[in-house]
N, C-alpha and C positions, 0 to 999 in steps of 0.2 A: 058470694059463694059461702054456704054454711060450712061449719067445721067438718061435717060428715060428707059433704059434696066435694069429692076430689076427682070427679070424672073428667075434668078439663085439664088436669095436670099429668105430667108423665109419671107412670107407675114404675117403681123398681121391679126388675124381673124376679129378684129373689130376696126375700126378707127372712132374716134369722132372728129368733127371739129367745132371750134368756128369761124364763118365766119365774121371777123372784118375788117373794113376799107372801107366799101361802101361809106359812107358819105365823108370821107376824099379824097377818090379817085375822087369823083365828084367835090369837091371844088378845087382840084388841076387843074381841067380842066375848072374852072369857071362856073360850072353847079350847079343846085340845088341838095341837098342830095338824093332826090328821083331818080335822074338820075343814081346815083351809085347803088341803090338797083336793078334797072332794069338790069344794067350791071352785077351785082352779080348773077342774075338768070342764066346767060349764064355760069358763072363759076361753078355753081351748076351742070348744065348739063354735063360739062366736067369732073367734079369730079366723078359723078355717072358712066359715061362711063369708066373712068380709073379704078375705083374700081371693076366694073363688069368684065372688061377685064383681070384684074390681079388676079381674084379669091378671092377677099376679101369677107368675108361672110356678114358682117354688116357694114353699113356706117351711122353714126348718125350726123346730121347737126343741129346746134343751130340756128334756123331761127328767133325766137322771144321769148325773155325772159319775165318772169312775171313782170320784172322791166321796160320793154320797153314801157309799157302803159304811162309812164311819159314823153315820147318824145312829141314834138309838135303835135297837133291834126292832122294837115294836113299830116305830115309824117306818122302817124299811119294809117290814112285813105288810103293813097296811098299803104302802105304795105299790108293792108287787101285786097284791090282790086288786087294788084299784086299777092298775095297768091291765090286768086280765079282764076285769069287768068292762072297762071302757072299750077294749079291743072287741070283745064279744058284742057289746051293745051298739057300737058305732060303725063297725066295718060295713054292714049292709047299707047304712045311710051314706057312707062315703062312696060306696060302689054305685049307688043309685044316682048320686050327683057327679059321677065321672071323675072322682078324686083318686089318685094313685097314692097308696100308702107304702112307705119304706121305713124300716127301722135301721138306724145306723148305730154302730158301736160294737163292742165285744159281747155278742149274745151268749157266748159259752158259759158266762157266769150265772145266767138265769136258769130256773128250773126247766126240766124237759117239757113240762106241761105248758109253761109260758112260751118257750121257744116254739113249740108246735102251734100255739095260737098265733104267734107272730107270723110264722110261715104261711098259715092258712089265710090270714088277713092280707099279706103281701101278694099271695097267688091270686086271690079273688079280684084284687084291684090292679093287677099288673099292667093291663092294657088300657087303663083309663088315661085321659089326656087333658082334662080341664084344669087340674092343679096337681103338682107334686107335693105331697105332704110328707115331710121327713121328720121322724121322731128320733131324737138322739137319746139313746138309753144305754147306760154303762159306757158312755162315750167320753173321751178326753182328746184334746187336740194333739197332745204329745204322743198318745197311743196311736193315733191316726198316722202321724208322720213316721213313727217308728215302724209301724206295720208296713207302710209303703216302702221304707228303706230296706226292710227285710225281704220284701218281694223282689226288689231290684238286686239285692245281694245274692239271692238264690239264683237269679238268672245269670249273674256274673259267674257264680260257682259252677253252674251247669254248662257254661260256655255259650249261652244264648246271647250274651251281651258283654261288651267290653266296658270297663269302668269309665273309660274316657268318653263313652257315648252317653253317659248319664247327664241329663239336662234338667232344668227346673220343670220344663213341660213334661218330660218323661216321668219325673217323680209325681207331678200333679195327677197324671193319669192313673196312678195307683191309689190315690186317696179316695175316701168316701165322698160321694156326690160328684165324682169326676165327670159324669155325663150331664150335669146340670150347670147353669150359669153360676159363677161365684156370687155370693151374697152382695147386693148393692147396699143394703141397709141392715144394720144390727140394732135391735131394740132390746134394752134391758129395763125391766120394771123394778120397783122396790127401792129406788133411790141409791143403789150402789153404782160405783163407777169403775168396773173392771169386767174383763171378759171370761174370767174363771176357766181357763183352759178349754175354751169352746172354739172350734173351727180356726185354730191358730193360723194355719196356712191360708185357708179360703177367705179369711177376713182381711187380707193384706191391704185391699183398697176399698173396703166397705166404709160407708158413713155410719157413725155411731149416734144413737139417740137414747139418752138416759131419762127415764120417766120416774117421777116420785110415786106414781100410782102403784099400789100393791096388785099383784097379778089377778086375783079374783075380781078386782074392780076395773080391769083393762077391757074396755068395751069398744064399740065402733067409733065413738067420738075420740077416744084416746089413740086408736090405731090411725084414724084419719089425721090427727094432729101430727103424728110421727111422719106420715107420708107427706103432709104439707111442708113440714120442716125440711125433709129430705129434698123436696122439689126446689127449695131455695138454695141448695148447696151448689157450688161450682166444682165439679169433679174434674180435676186437671190431669190426674195420672202422671205426674212428673213434669207436665208441660207448664208454660206460662199462660196467663189468661189470654194474651194476644195470640199465642199459638193455638190455643183451644178454639177461640172464636174463628180463626182462619180455617181450621180443620172443619168446623161445623159449616162454614160458608162453602167450602170446597165440596163437602158431602151434599149440600143442598143443590149446588150447581150440577153435580154428577147425576143426582136422582131427579132433577127437574123440579125440585121443591123450592127453589130460591124465588122469593116474591119481590126482590128488589128490582 
């Protein structure tokens, strides 16, 4: 099996990626940081194509965090224009390939022009089923959890819910991406080993894969390597290895798939 041939292994249902290293990639080439962001947009296209081709259900990309507003104003402005350009250029292609686009995060901070473009892109692709492509923009995990808590607090205030009825499942239903499987695999490029306030709740049981590759160089080979590494992990979800194996055997017997 070659490094890009991962058709024979189990795919994660949901992959989340922190796309790190655009600025460093550009600096290594003597270019401005914004040159790296433009190159990173091509890597996004490749990642989406790979995920769709391999049957991954959801792909969530961390494009712009709530903390990224603190970057130099020129860089932020270029990122906003790039976001607008990519939305206009790519949405028809996404629709043609049956990809559903969703923007998650606090959209109110963006210009009305950009918000309108986001809404147009989401509406065009709303009924597509081949892949859920989630772009996290002005997103933060703490913001997500806080917003969910506020929604529940409002229901308690309005008498629709008792505080004692609040459970982890109920809170999870208020979060971004509540209608999709939680991420099985988190990939971070660029050599850093942190999750940077990304999907804090949703990543509770995800497997982490940290790549030294800078995001513009993240191609099918690198994506496949992350998938192959993921396939070797034993995901116990709090159980022992023995309990997990027994549960798998029981499932096989129930479904008729036990070959023993």
